mmCIF entry with sequence, helices, sheets and N, C-alpha, C, O atoms, coordinates in Angstrom:
data_MODEL
# 
_entry.id   MODEL 
# 
_entity.id                         1 
_entity.type                       polymer 
_entity.pdbx_number_of_molecules   1 
# 
_entity_poly.entity_id                      1 
_entity_poly.type                           'polypeptide(L)' 
_entity_poly.nstd_linkage                   no 
_entity_poly.nstd_monomer                   no 
_entity_poly.pdbx_seq_one_letter_code       MPQLNPAPWFAILVFSWLIFLTVVPPKVMAHAFPNDPSPQSTEKPKTEPWNWPWH 
_entity_poly.pdbx_seq_one_letter_code_can   MPQLNPAPWFAILVFSWLIFLTVVPPKVMAHAFPNDPSPQSTEKPKTEPWNWPWH 
_entity_poly.pdbx_strand_id                 A 
# 
loop_
_entity_poly_seq.entity_id 
_entity_poly_seq.num 
_entity_poly_seq.mon_id 
_entity_poly_seq.hetero 
1 1  MET n 
1 2  PRO n 
1 3  GLN n 
1 4  LEU n 
1 5  ASN n 
1 6  PRO n 
1 7  ALA n 
1 8  PRO n 
1 9  TRP n 
1 10 PHE n 
1 11 ALA n 
1 12 ILE n 
1 13 LEU n 
1 14 VAL n 
1 15 PHE n 
1 16 SER n 
1 17 TRP n 
1 18 LEU n 
1 19 ILE n 
1 20 PHE n 
1 21 LEU n 
1 22 THR n 
1 23 VAL n 
1 24 VAL n 
1 25 PRO n 
1 26 PRO n 
1 27 LYS n 
1 28 VAL n 
1 29 MET n 
1 30 ALA n 
1 31 HIS n 
1 32 ALA n 
1 33 PHE n 
1 34 PRO n 
1 35 ASN n 
1 36 ASP n 
1 37 PRO n 
1 38 SER n 
1 39 PRO n 
1 40 GLN n 
1 41 SER n 
1 42 THR n 
1 43 GLU n 
1 44 LYS n 
1 45 PRO n 
1 46 LYS n 
1 47 THR n 
1 48 GLU n 
1 49 PRO n 
1 50 TRP n 
1 51 ASN n 
1 52 TRP n 
1 53 PRO n 
1 54 TRP n 
1 55 HIS n 
# 
_struct_asym.id          A 
_struct_asym.entity_id   1 
# 
loop_
_struct_conf.conf_type_id 
_struct_conf.id 
_struct_conf.pdbx_PDB_helix_id 
_struct_conf.beg_label_comp_id 
_struct_conf.beg_label_asym_id 
_struct_conf.beg_label_seq_id 
_struct_conf.pdbx_beg_PDB_ins_code 
_struct_conf.end_label_comp_id 
_struct_conf.end_label_asym_id 
_struct_conf.end_label_seq_id 
_struct_conf.pdbx_end_PDB_ins_code 
_struct_conf.beg_auth_comp_id 
_struct_conf.beg_auth_asym_id 
_struct_conf.beg_auth_seq_id 
_struct_conf.end_auth_comp_id 
_struct_conf.end_auth_asym_id 
_struct_conf.end_auth_seq_id 
_struct_conf.pdbx_PDB_helix_class 
_struct_conf.details 
_struct_conf.pdbx_PDB_helix_length 
HELX_P HELX_P1 AA1 PRO A 2 ? LEU A 4  ? PRO A 2 LEU A 4  5 ? 3  
HELX_P HELX_P2 AA2 PRO A 6 ? MET A 29 ? PRO A 6 MET A 29 1 ? 24 
# 
_struct_conf_type.id          HELX_P 
_struct_conf_type.criteria    ? 
_struct_conf_type.reference   ? 
# 
loop_
_atom_site.group_PDB 
_atom_site.id 
_atom_site.type_symbol 
_atom_site.label_atom_id 
_atom_site.label_alt_id 
_atom_site.label_comp_id 
_atom_site.label_asym_id 
_atom_site.label_entity_id 
_atom_site.label_seq_id 
_atom_site.pdbx_PDB_ins_code 
_atom_site.Cartn_x 
_atom_site.Cartn_y 
_atom_site.Cartn_z 
_atom_site.occupancy 
_atom_site.B_iso_or_equiv 
_atom_site.pdbx_formal_charge 
_atom_site.auth_seq_id 
_atom_site.auth_comp_id 
_atom_site.auth_asym_id 
_atom_site.auth_atom_id 
_atom_site.pdbx_PDB_model_num 
ATOM 1   N N  . MET A 1 1  ? -120.376 -123.379 -11.503 1.00 0.00 ? 1  MET A N  1 
ATOM 2   C CA . MET A 1 1  ? -120.456 -122.580 -12.642 1.00 0.00 ? 1  MET A CA 1 
ATOM 3   C C  . MET A 1 1  ? -119.513 -121.579 -12.729 1.00 0.00 ? 1  MET A C  1 
ATOM 4   O O  . MET A 1 1  ? -119.570 -120.700 -11.870 1.00 0.00 ? 1  MET A O  1 
ATOM 5   N N  . PRO A 1 2  ? -118.537 -121.508 -13.696 1.00 0.00 ? 2  PRO A N  1 
ATOM 6   C CA . PRO A 1 2  ? -117.495 -120.590 -13.560 1.00 0.00 ? 2  PRO A CA 1 
ATOM 7   C C  . PRO A 1 2  ? -117.920 -119.022 -13.952 1.00 0.00 ? 2  PRO A C  1 
ATOM 8   O O  . PRO A 1 2  ? -117.284 -118.023 -13.616 1.00 0.00 ? 2  PRO A O  1 
ATOM 9   N N  . GLN A 1 3  ? -119.029 -119.044 -14.670 1.00 0.00 ? 3  GLN A N  1 
ATOM 10  C CA . GLN A 1 3  ? -119.557 -117.683 -15.150 1.00 0.00 ? 3  GLN A CA 1 
ATOM 11  C C  . GLN A 1 3  ? -119.858 -116.879 -14.007 1.00 0.00 ? 3  GLN A C  1 
ATOM 12  O O  . GLN A 1 3  ? -119.785 -115.658 -14.149 1.00 0.00 ? 3  GLN A O  1 
ATOM 13  N N  . LEU A 1 4  ? -120.237 -117.430 -12.720 1.00 0.00 ? 4  LEU A N  1 
ATOM 14  C CA . LEU A 1 4  ? -120.647 -116.666 -11.635 1.00 0.00 ? 4  LEU A CA 1 
ATOM 15  C C  . LEU A 1 4  ? -119.472 -116.147 -10.898 1.00 0.00 ? 4  LEU A C  1 
ATOM 16  O O  . LEU A 1 4  ? -119.684 -115.276 -10.054 1.00 0.00 ? 4  LEU A O  1 
ATOM 17  N N  . ASN A 1 5  ? -118.228 -116.572 -11.106 1.00 0.00 ? 5  ASN A N  1 
ATOM 18  C CA . ASN A 1 5  ? -117.120 -116.091 -10.423 1.00 0.00 ? 5  ASN A CA 1 
ATOM 19  C C  . ASN A 1 5  ? -116.494 -114.941 -11.303 1.00 0.00 ? 5  ASN A C  1 
ATOM 20  O O  . ASN A 1 5  ? -115.763 -115.215 -12.254 1.00 0.00 ? 5  ASN A O  1 
ATOM 21  N N  . PRO A 1 6  ? -116.807 -113.638 -10.952 1.00 0.00 ? 6  PRO A N  1 
ATOM 22  C CA . PRO A 1 6  ? -116.237 -112.464 -11.767 1.00 0.00 ? 6  PRO A CA 1 
ATOM 23  C C  . PRO A 1 6  ? -114.734 -112.193 -11.749 1.00 0.00 ? 6  PRO A C  1 
ATOM 24  O O  . PRO A 1 6  ? -114.180 -111.456 -12.564 1.00 0.00 ? 6  PRO A O  1 
ATOM 25  N N  . ALA A 1 7  ? -114.102 -112.855 -10.741 1.00 0.00 ? 7  ALA A N  1 
ATOM 26  C CA . ALA A 1 7  ? -112.648 -112.494 -10.530 1.00 0.00 ? 7  ALA A CA 1 
ATOM 27  C C  . ALA A 1 7  ? -111.791 -112.547 -11.720 1.00 0.00 ? 7  ALA A C  1 
ATOM 28  O O  . ALA A 1 7  ? -111.161 -111.542 -12.053 1.00 0.00 ? 7  ALA A O  1 
ATOM 29  N N  . PRO A 1 8  ? -111.717 -113.654 -12.395 1.00 0.00 ? 8  PRO A N  1 
ATOM 30  C CA . PRO A 1 8  ? -110.717 -113.745 -13.648 1.00 0.00 ? 8  PRO A CA 1 
ATOM 31  C C  . PRO A 1 8  ? -111.258 -112.937 -14.861 1.00 0.00 ? 8  PRO A C  1 
ATOM 32  O O  . PRO A 1 8  ? -110.465 -112.344 -15.592 1.00 0.00 ? 8  PRO A O  1 
ATOM 33  N N  . TRP A 1 9  ? -112.665 -112.903 -15.096 1.00 0.00 ? 9  TRP A N  1 
ATOM 34  C CA . TRP A 1 9  ? -113.199 -112.310 -16.141 1.00 0.00 ? 9  TRP A CA 1 
ATOM 35  C C  . TRP A 1 9  ? -113.230 -110.877 -16.099 1.00 0.00 ? 9  TRP A C  1 
ATOM 36  O O  . TRP A 1 9  ? -113.089 -110.223 -17.132 1.00 0.00 ? 9  TRP A O  1 
ATOM 37  N N  . PHE A 1 10 ? -113.407 -110.339 -14.972 1.00 0.00 ? 10 PHE A N  1 
ATOM 38  C CA . PHE A 1 10 ? -113.299 -108.882 -14.674 1.00 0.00 ? 10 PHE A CA 1 
ATOM 39  C C  . PHE A 1 10 ? -111.934 -108.350 -14.982 1.00 0.00 ? 10 PHE A C  1 
ATOM 40  O O  . PHE A 1 10 ? -111.796 -107.323 -15.648 1.00 0.00 ? 10 PHE A O  1 
ATOM 41  N N  . ALA A 1 11 ? -110.960 -109.009 -14.524 1.00 0.00 ? 11 ALA A N  1 
ATOM 42  C CA . ALA A 1 11 ? -109.604 -108.633 -14.722 1.00 0.00 ? 11 ALA A CA 1 
ATOM 43  C C  . ALA A 1 11 ? -109.218 -108.769 -16.266 1.00 0.00 ? 11 ALA A C  1 
ATOM 44  O O  . ALA A 1 11 ? -108.502 -107.930 -16.812 1.00 0.00 ? 11 ALA A O  1 
ATOM 45  N N  . ILE A 1 12 ? -109.702 -109.807 -16.890 1.00 0.00 ? 12 ILE A N  1 
ATOM 46  C CA . ILE A 1 12 ? -109.489 -109.883 -18.344 1.00 0.00 ? 12 ILE A CA 1 
ATOM 47  C C  . ILE A 1 12 ? -110.145 -108.857 -19.108 1.00 0.00 ? 12 ILE A C  1 
ATOM 48  O O  . ILE A 1 12 ? -109.624 -108.400 -20.125 1.00 0.00 ? 12 ILE A O  1 
ATOM 49  N N  . LEU A 1 13 ? -111.350 -108.438 -18.640 1.00 0.00 ? 13 LEU A N  1 
ATOM 50  C CA . LEU A 1 13 ? -112.052 -107.278 -19.349 1.00 0.00 ? 13 LEU A CA 1 
ATOM 51  C C  . LEU A 1 13 ? -111.315 -105.988 -19.109 1.00 0.00 ? 13 LEU A C  1 
ATOM 52  O O  . LEU A 1 13 ? -111.171 -105.240 -20.076 1.00 0.00 ? 13 LEU A O  1 
ATOM 53  N N  . VAL A 1 14 ? -110.833 -105.638 -17.942 1.00 0.00 ? 14 VAL A N  1 
ATOM 54  C CA . VAL A 1 14 ? -110.244 -104.481 -17.641 1.00 0.00 ? 14 VAL A CA 1 
ATOM 55  C C  . VAL A 1 14 ? -108.858 -104.304 -18.392 1.00 0.00 ? 14 VAL A C  1 
ATOM 56  O O  . VAL A 1 14 ? -108.561 -103.272 -18.993 1.00 0.00 ? 14 VAL A O  1 
ATOM 57  N N  . PHE A 1 15 ? -108.017 -105.454 -18.293 1.00 0.00 ? 15 PHE A N  1 
ATOM 58  C CA . PHE A 1 15 ? -106.760 -105.364 -19.037 1.00 0.00 ? 15 PHE A CA 1 
ATOM 59  C C  . PHE A 1 15 ? -106.935 -105.329 -20.551 1.00 0.00 ? 15 PHE A C  1 
ATOM 60  O O  . PHE A 1 15 ? -106.063 -104.767 -21.214 1.00 0.00 ? 15 PHE A O  1 
ATOM 61  N N  . SER A 1 16 ? -108.001 -105.888 -21.160 1.00 0.00 ? 16 SER A N  1 
ATOM 62  C CA . SER A 1 16 ? -108.237 -105.841 -22.523 1.00 0.00 ? 16 SER A CA 1 
ATOM 63  C C  . SER A 1 16 ? -108.507 -104.530 -22.977 1.00 0.00 ? 16 SER A C  1 
ATOM 64  O O  . SER A 1 16 ? -107.972 -104.023 -23.963 1.00 0.00 ? 16 SER A O  1 
ATOM 65  N N  . TRP A 1 17 ? -109.415 -103.940 -22.183 1.00 0.00 ? 17 TRP A N  1 
ATOM 66  C CA . TRP A 1 17 ? -109.739 -102.442 -22.497 1.00 0.00 ? 17 TRP A CA 1 
ATOM 67  C C  . TRP A 1 17 ? -108.623 -101.528 -22.291 1.00 0.00 ? 17 TRP A C  1 
ATOM 68  O O  . TRP A 1 17 ? -108.457 -100.583 -23.062 1.00 0.00 ? 17 TRP A O  1 
ATOM 69  N N  . LEU A 1 18 ? -107.827 -101.750 -21.279 1.00 0.00 ? 18 LEU A N  1 
ATOM 70  C CA . LEU A 1 18 ? -106.641 -100.866 -21.126 1.00 0.00 ? 18 LEU A CA 1 
ATOM 71  C C  . LEU A 1 18 ? -105.714 -100.909 -22.357 1.00 0.00 ? 18 LEU A C  1 
ATOM 72  O O  . LEU A 1 18 ? -105.199 -99.894  -22.826 1.00 0.00 ? 18 LEU A O  1 
ATOM 73  N N  . ILE A 1 19 ? -105.522 -102.228 -22.881 1.00 0.00 ? 19 ILE A N  1 
ATOM 74  C CA . ILE A 1 19 ? -104.644 -102.459 -23.966 1.00 0.00 ? 19 ILE A CA 1 
ATOM 75  C C  . ILE A 1 19 ? -105.330 -101.780 -25.167 1.00 0.00 ? 19 ILE A C  1 
ATOM 76  O O  . ILE A 1 19 ? -104.680 -101.056 -25.921 1.00 0.00 ? 19 ILE A O  1 
ATOM 77  N N  . PHE A 1 20 ? -106.615 -102.009 -25.342 1.00 0.00 ? 20 PHE A N  1 
ATOM 78  C CA . PHE A 1 20 ? -107.400 -101.490 -26.557 1.00 0.00 ? 20 PHE A CA 1 
ATOM 79  C C  . PHE A 1 20 ? -107.253 -99.913  -26.506 1.00 0.00 ? 20 PHE A C  1 
ATOM 80  O O  . PHE A 1 20 ? -107.048 -99.314  -27.562 1.00 0.00 ? 20 PHE A O  1 
ATOM 81  N N  . LEU A 1 21 ? -107.347 -99.247  -25.351 1.00 0.00 ? 21 LEU A N  1 
ATOM 82  C CA . LEU A 1 21 ? -107.436 -97.797  -25.319 1.00 0.00 ? 21 LEU A CA 1 
ATOM 83  C C  . LEU A 1 21 ? -106.113 -97.163  -25.333 1.00 0.00 ? 21 LEU A C  1 
ATOM 84  O O  . LEU A 1 21 ? -106.023 -95.946  -25.492 1.00 0.00 ? 21 LEU A O  1 
ATOM 85  N N  . THR A 1 22 ? -104.948 -98.002  -25.157 1.00 0.00 ? 22 THR A N  1 
ATOM 86  C CA . THR A 1 22 ? -103.715 -97.407  -25.193 1.00 0.00 ? 22 THR A CA 1 
ATOM 87  C C  . THR A 1 22 ? -103.032 -97.643  -26.582 1.00 0.00 ? 22 THR A C  1 
ATOM 88  O O  . THR A 1 22 ? -102.115 -96.919  -26.972 1.00 0.00 ? 22 THR A O  1 
ATOM 89  N N  . VAL A 1 23 ? -103.530 -98.701  -27.317 1.00 0.00 ? 23 VAL A N  1 
ATOM 90  C CA . VAL A 1 23 ? -102.918 -99.157  -28.579 1.00 0.00 ? 23 VAL A CA 1 
ATOM 91  C C  . VAL A 1 23 ? -103.686 -98.503  -29.741 1.00 0.00 ? 23 VAL A C  1 
ATOM 92  O O  . VAL A 1 23 ? -103.047 -97.926  -30.620 1.00 0.00 ? 23 VAL A O  1 
ATOM 93  N N  . VAL A 1 24 ? -104.924 -98.562  -29.781 1.00 0.00 ? 24 VAL A N  1 
ATOM 94  C CA . VAL A 1 24 ? -105.724 -98.060  -30.955 1.00 0.00 ? 24 VAL A CA 1 
ATOM 95  C C  . VAL A 1 24 ? -105.816 -96.636  -31.133 1.00 0.00 ? 24 VAL A C  1 
ATOM 96  O O  . VAL A 1 24 ? -105.672 -96.172  -32.263 1.00 0.00 ? 24 VAL A O  1 
ATOM 97  N N  . PRO A 1 25 ? -106.037 -95.900  -30.158 1.00 0.00 ? 25 PRO A N  1 
ATOM 98  C CA . PRO A 1 25 ? -106.318 -94.451  -30.357 1.00 0.00 ? 25 PRO A CA 1 
ATOM 99  C C  . PRO A 1 25 ? -105.083 -93.739  -31.037 1.00 0.00 ? 25 PRO A C  1 
ATOM 100 O O  . PRO A 1 25 ? -105.341 -92.974  -31.967 1.00 0.00 ? 25 PRO A O  1 
ATOM 101 N N  . PRO A 1 26 ? -103.830 -93.908  -30.682 1.00 0.00 ? 26 PRO A N  1 
ATOM 102 C CA . PRO A 1 26 ? -102.660 -93.357  -31.384 1.00 0.00 ? 26 PRO A CA 1 
ATOM 103 C C  . PRO A 1 26 ? -102.478 -93.830  -32.862 1.00 0.00 ? 26 PRO A C  1 
ATOM 104 O O  . PRO A 1 26 ? -102.003 -93.078  -33.712 1.00 0.00 ? 26 PRO A O  1 
ATOM 105 N N  . LYS A 1 27 ? -102.858 -95.047  -33.118 1.00 0.00 ? 27 LYS A N  1 
ATOM 106 C CA . LYS A 1 27 ? -102.846 -95.475  -34.478 1.00 0.00 ? 27 LYS A CA 1 
ATOM 107 C C  . LYS A 1 27 ? -103.914 -94.691  -35.293 1.00 0.00 ? 27 LYS A C  1 
ATOM 108 O O  . LYS A 1 27 ? -103.673 -94.235  -36.411 1.00 0.00 ? 27 LYS A O  1 
ATOM 109 N N  . VAL A 1 28 ? -105.110 -94.566  -34.659 1.00 0.00 ? 28 VAL A N  1 
ATOM 110 C CA . VAL A 1 28 ? -106.253 -93.942  -35.515 1.00 0.00 ? 28 VAL A CA 1 
ATOM 111 C C  . VAL A 1 28 ? -105.866 -92.395  -35.725 1.00 0.00 ? 28 VAL A C  1 
ATOM 112 O O  . VAL A 1 28 ? -106.041 -91.818  -36.798 1.00 0.00 ? 28 VAL A O  1 
ATOM 113 N N  . MET A 1 29 ? -105.379 -91.856  -34.705 1.00 0.00 ? 29 MET A N  1 
ATOM 114 C CA . MET A 1 29 ? -105.135 -90.433  -34.800 1.00 0.00 ? 29 MET A CA 1 
ATOM 115 C C  . MET A 1 29 ? -103.953 -90.117  -35.668 1.00 0.00 ? 29 MET A C  1 
ATOM 116 O O  . MET A 1 29 ? -103.839 -89.012  -36.197 1.00 0.00 ? 29 MET A O  1 
ATOM 117 N N  . ALA A 1 30 ? -102.976 -91.181  -35.837 1.00 0.00 ? 30 ALA A N  1 
ATOM 118 C CA . ALA A 1 30 ? -101.862 -90.945  -36.737 1.00 0.00 ? 30 ALA A CA 1 
ATOM 119 C C  . ALA A 1 30 ? -102.113 -91.217  -38.166 1.00 0.00 ? 30 ALA A C  1 
ATOM 120 O O  . ALA A 1 30 ? -101.229 -91.058  -39.008 1.00 0.00 ? 30 ALA A O  1 
ATOM 121 N N  . HIS A 1 31 ? -103.441 -91.671  -38.485 1.00 0.00 ? 31 HIS A N  1 
ATOM 122 C CA . HIS A 1 31 ? -103.839 -91.985  -39.917 1.00 0.00 ? 31 HIS A CA 1 
ATOM 123 C C  . HIS A 1 31 ? -103.764 -90.668  -40.652 1.00 0.00 ? 31 HIS A C  1 
ATOM 124 O O  . HIS A 1 31 ? -104.160 -89.611  -40.162 1.00 0.00 ? 31 HIS A O  1 
ATOM 125 N N  . ALA A 1 32 ? -103.250 -90.786  -41.818 1.00 0.00 ? 32 ALA A N  1 
ATOM 126 C CA . ALA A 1 32 ? -103.383 -89.583  -42.654 1.00 0.00 ? 32 ALA A CA 1 
ATOM 127 C C  . ALA A 1 32 ? -104.085 -89.927  -43.959 1.00 0.00 ? 32 ALA A C  1 
ATOM 128 O O  . ALA A 1 32 ? -103.895 -90.976  -44.574 1.00 0.00 ? 32 ALA A O  1 
ATOM 129 N N  . PHE A 1 33 ? -104.917 -88.947  -44.329 1.00 0.00 ? 33 PHE A N  1 
ATOM 130 C CA . PHE A 1 33 ? -105.805 -89.271  -45.591 1.00 0.00 ? 33 PHE A CA 1 
ATOM 131 C C  . PHE A 1 33 ? -105.108 -88.796  -46.649 1.00 0.00 ? 33 PHE A C  1 
ATOM 132 O O  . PHE A 1 33 ? -104.706 -87.633  -46.597 1.00 0.00 ? 33 PHE A O  1 
ATOM 133 N N  . PRO A 1 34 ? -104.846 -89.581  -47.763 1.00 0.00 ? 34 PRO A N  1 
ATOM 134 C CA . PRO A 1 34 ? -104.009 -89.327  -48.838 1.00 0.00 ? 34 PRO A CA 1 
ATOM 135 C C  . PRO A 1 34 ? -104.560 -88.198  -49.784 1.00 0.00 ? 34 PRO A C  1 
ATOM 136 O O  . PRO A 1 34 ? -103.780 -87.601  -50.525 1.00 0.00 ? 34 PRO A O  1 
ATOM 137 N N  . ASN A 1 35 ? -105.849 -87.917  -49.761 1.00 0.00 ? 35 ASN A N  1 
ATOM 138 C CA . ASN A 1 35 ? -106.482 -86.899  -50.620 1.00 0.00 ? 35 ASN A CA 1 
ATOM 139 C C  . ASN A 1 35 ? -107.372 -85.960  -49.740 1.00 0.00 ? 35 ASN A C  1 
ATOM 140 O O  . ASN A 1 35 ? -108.596 -86.086  -49.734 1.00 0.00 ? 35 ASN A O  1 
ATOM 141 N N  . ASP A 1 36 ? -106.775 -85.094  -49.059 1.00 0.00 ? 36 ASP A N  1 
ATOM 142 C CA . ASP A 1 36 ? -107.553 -84.093  -48.292 1.00 0.00 ? 36 ASP A CA 1 
ATOM 143 C C  . ASP A 1 36 ? -108.388 -83.298  -49.161 1.00 0.00 ? 36 ASP A C  1 
ATOM 144 O O  . ASP A 1 36 ? -107.999 -82.957  -50.279 1.00 0.00 ? 36 ASP A O  1 
ATOM 145 N N  . PRO A 1 37 ? -109.708 -82.936  -48.617 1.00 0.00 ? 37 PRO A N  1 
ATOM 146 C CA . PRO A 1 37 ? -110.543 -82.189  -49.490 1.00 0.00 ? 37 PRO A CA 1 
ATOM 147 C C  . PRO A 1 37 ? -110.058 -80.747  -49.527 1.00 0.00 ? 37 PRO A C  1 
ATOM 148 O O  . PRO A 1 37 ? -109.566 -80.183  -48.549 1.00 0.00 ? 37 PRO A O  1 
ATOM 149 N N  . SER A 1 38 ? -110.232 -80.185  -50.729 1.00 0.00 ? 38 SER A N  1 
ATOM 150 C CA . SER A 1 38 ? -109.886 -78.748  -50.811 1.00 0.00 ? 38 SER A CA 1 
ATOM 151 C C  . SER A 1 38 ? -111.106 -78.020  -50.676 1.00 0.00 ? 38 SER A C  1 
ATOM 152 O O  . SER A 1 38 ? -112.202 -78.398  -51.090 1.00 0.00 ? 38 SER A O  1 
ATOM 153 N N  . PRO A 1 39 ? -110.841 -76.887  -50.033 1.00 0.00 ? 39 PRO A N  1 
ATOM 154 C CA . PRO A 1 39 ? -112.049 -76.008  -49.660 1.00 0.00 ? 39 PRO A CA 1 
ATOM 155 C C  . PRO A 1 39 ? -112.639 -75.432  -51.007 1.00 0.00 ? 39 PRO A C  1 
ATOM 156 O O  . PRO A 1 39 ? -111.886 -75.009  -51.885 1.00 0.00 ? 39 PRO A O  1 
ATOM 157 N N  . GLN A 1 40 ? -113.982 -75.430  -51.136 1.00 0.00 ? 40 GLN A N  1 
ATOM 158 C CA . GLN A 1 40 ? -114.722 -74.879  -52.350 1.00 0.00 ? 40 GLN A CA 1 
ATOM 159 C C  . GLN A 1 40 ? -115.066 -73.442  -52.046 1.00 0.00 ? 40 GLN A C  1 
ATOM 160 O O  . GLN A 1 40 ? -115.172 -73.000  -50.902 1.00 0.00 ? 40 GLN A O  1 
ATOM 161 N N  . SER A 1 41 ? -115.236 -72.726  -53.182 1.00 0.00 ? 41 SER A N  1 
ATOM 162 C CA . SER A 1 41 ? -115.707 -71.427  -53.045 1.00 0.00 ? 41 SER A CA 1 
ATOM 163 C C  . SER A 1 41 ? -116.993 -71.256  -52.374 1.00 0.00 ? 41 SER A C  1 
ATOM 164 O O  . SER A 1 41 ? -117.810 -72.176  -52.400 1.00 0.00 ? 41 SER A O  1 
ATOM 165 N N  . THR A 1 42 ? -117.259 -70.076  -51.731 1.00 0.00 ? 42 THR A N  1 
ATOM 166 C CA . THR A 1 42 ? -118.446 -69.992  -50.876 1.00 0.00 ? 42 THR A CA 1 
ATOM 167 C C  . THR A 1 42 ? -119.642 -69.287  -51.669 1.00 0.00 ? 42 THR A C  1 
ATOM 168 O O  . THR A 1 42 ? -120.804 -69.289  -51.261 1.00 0.00 ? 42 THR A O  1 
ATOM 169 N N  . GLU A 1 43 ? -119.227 -68.706  -52.813 1.00 0.00 ? 43 GLU A N  1 
ATOM 170 C CA . GLU A 1 43 ? -120.367 -68.137  -53.573 1.00 0.00 ? 43 GLU A CA 1 
ATOM 171 C C  . GLU A 1 43 ? -121.059 -69.161  -54.359 1.00 0.00 ? 43 GLU A C  1 
ATOM 172 O O  . GLU A 1 43 ? -120.440 -70.073  -54.906 1.00 0.00 ? 43 GLU A O  1 
ATOM 173 N N  . LYS A 1 44 ? -122.393 -69.023  -54.429 1.00 0.00 ? 44 LYS A N  1 
ATOM 174 C CA . LYS A 1 44 ? -123.275 -69.937  -55.128 1.00 0.00 ? 44 LYS A CA 1 
ATOM 175 C C  . LYS A 1 44 ? -123.322 -69.679  -56.521 1.00 0.00 ? 44 LYS A C  1 
ATOM 176 O O  . LYS A 1 44 ? -123.357 -68.533  -56.969 1.00 0.00 ? 44 LYS A O  1 
ATOM 177 N N  . PRO A 1 45 ? -123.324 -70.794  -57.288 1.00 0.00 ? 45 PRO A N  1 
ATOM 178 C CA . PRO A 1 45 ? -123.387 -70.668  -58.765 1.00 0.00 ? 45 PRO A CA 1 
ATOM 179 C C  . PRO A 1 45 ? -124.676 -70.020  -59.240 1.00 0.00 ? 45 PRO A C  1 
ATOM 180 O O  . PRO A 1 45 ? -125.711 -70.249  -58.614 1.00 0.00 ? 45 PRO A O  1 
ATOM 181 N N  . LYS A 1 46 ? -124.683 -69.255  -60.264 1.00 0.00 ? 46 LYS A N  1 
ATOM 182 C CA . LYS A 1 46 ? -125.909 -68.480  -60.638 1.00 0.00 ? 46 LYS A CA 1 
ATOM 183 C C  . LYS A 1 46 ? -126.730 -69.475  -61.563 1.00 0.00 ? 46 LYS A C  1 
ATOM 184 O O  . LYS A 1 46 ? -126.201 -69.973  -62.557 1.00 0.00 ? 46 LYS A O  1 
ATOM 185 N N  . THR A 1 47 ? -127.987 -69.735  -61.217 1.00 0.00 ? 47 THR A N  1 
ATOM 186 C CA . THR A 1 47 ? -128.788 -70.648  -61.750 1.00 0.00 ? 47 THR A CA 1 
ATOM 187 C C  . THR A 1 47 ? -129.796 -69.900  -62.661 1.00 0.00 ? 47 THR A C  1 
ATOM 188 O O  . THR A 1 47 ? -130.391 -68.910  -62.236 1.00 0.00 ? 47 THR A O  1 
ATOM 189 N N  . GLU A 1 48 ? -129.984 -70.370  -63.900 1.00 0.00 ? 48 GLU A N  1 
ATOM 190 C CA . GLU A 1 48 ? -130.966 -69.914  -64.785 1.00 0.00 ? 48 GLU A CA 1 
ATOM 191 C C  . GLU A 1 48 ? -132.359 -70.695  -64.745 1.00 0.00 ? 48 GLU A C  1 
ATOM 192 O O  . GLU A 1 48 ? -132.407 -71.920  -64.640 1.00 0.00 ? 48 GLU A O  1 
ATOM 193 N N  . PRO A 1 49 ? -133.419 -69.928  -64.833 1.00 0.00 ? 49 PRO A N  1 
ATOM 194 C CA . PRO A 1 49 ? -134.644 -70.548  -64.738 1.00 0.00 ? 49 PRO A CA 1 
ATOM 195 C C  . PRO A 1 49 ? -134.846 -71.299  -66.028 1.00 0.00 ? 49 PRO A C  1 
ATOM 196 O O  . PRO A 1 49 ? -134.335 -70.912  -67.080 1.00 0.00 ? 49 PRO A O  1 
ATOM 197 N N  . TRP A 1 50 ? -135.664 -72.476  -65.928 1.00 0.00 ? 50 TRP A N  1 
ATOM 198 C CA . TRP A 1 50 ? -135.873 -73.356  -66.991 1.00 0.00 ? 50 TRP A CA 1 
ATOM 199 C C  . TRP A 1 50 ? -136.796 -72.598  -67.967 1.00 0.00 ? 50 TRP A C  1 
ATOM 200 O O  . TRP A 1 50 ? -137.674 -71.854  -67.530 1.00 0.00 ? 50 TRP A O  1 
ATOM 201 N N  . ASN A 1 51 ? -136.607 -72.778  -69.244 1.00 0.00 ? 51 ASN A N  1 
ATOM 202 C CA . ASN A 1 51 ? -137.522 -72.172  -70.174 1.00 0.00 ? 51 ASN A CA 1 
ATOM 203 C C  . ASN A 1 51 ? -138.455 -73.312  -70.716 1.00 0.00 ? 51 ASN A C  1 
ATOM 204 O O  . ASN A 1 51 ? -138.097 -73.966  -71.695 1.00 0.00 ? 51 ASN A O  1 
ATOM 205 N N  . TRP A 1 52 ? -139.566 -73.537  -70.130 1.00 0.00 ? 52 TRP A N  1 
ATOM 206 C CA . TRP A 1 52 ? -140.423 -74.583  -70.660 1.00 0.00 ? 52 TRP A CA 1 
ATOM 207 C C  . TRP A 1 52 ? -141.185 -74.197  -71.838 1.00 0.00 ? 52 TRP A C  1 
ATOM 208 O O  . TRP A 1 52 ? -141.890 -73.188  -71.817 1.00 0.00 ? 52 TRP A O  1 
ATOM 209 N N  . PRO A 1 53 ? -141.078 -74.983  -72.921 1.00 0.00 ? 53 PRO A N  1 
ATOM 210 C CA . PRO A 1 53 ? -141.706 -74.563  -74.213 1.00 0.00 ? 53 PRO A CA 1 
ATOM 211 C C  . PRO A 1 53 ? -143.199 -74.685  -74.166 1.00 0.00 ? 53 PRO A C  1 
ATOM 212 O O  . PRO A 1 53 ? -143.840 -74.059  -75.010 1.00 0.00 ? 53 PRO A O  1 
ATOM 213 N N  . TRP A 1 54 ? -143.793 -75.377  -73.329 1.00 0.00 ? 54 TRP A N  1 
ATOM 214 C CA . TRP A 1 54 ? -145.295 -75.509  -73.298 1.00 0.00 ? 54 TRP A CA 1 
ATOM 215 C C  . TRP A 1 54 ? -146.000 -74.719  -72.339 1.00 0.00 ? 54 TRP A C  1 
ATOM 216 O O  . TRP A 1 54 ? -147.211 -74.866  -72.180 1.00 0.00 ? 54 TRP A O  1 
ATOM 217 N N  . HIS A 1 55 ? -145.233 -73.775  -71.598 1.00 0.00 ? 55 HIS A N  1 
ATOM 218 C CA . HIS A 1 55 ? -145.887 -72.958  -70.688 1.00 0.00 ? 55 HIS A CA 1 
ATOM 219 C C  . HIS A 1 55 ? -145.878 -71.469  -71.012 1.00 0.00 ? 55 HIS A C  1 
ATOM 220 O O  . HIS A 1 55 ? -146.435 -70.670  -70.259 1.00 0.00 ? 55 HIS A O  1 
# 
């Protein structure tokens, strides 16, 4: 049963993760968002109480 021999599969796992961790993070970190969110004002808007006609 070849699944019980970890020699080739462990090397494939290690090399694939090394490639994954060296190629993908720079691409993800270099991604630029086209519409950066603008900071909103910190003061809260003034809310008026509802004027219920039946109360």
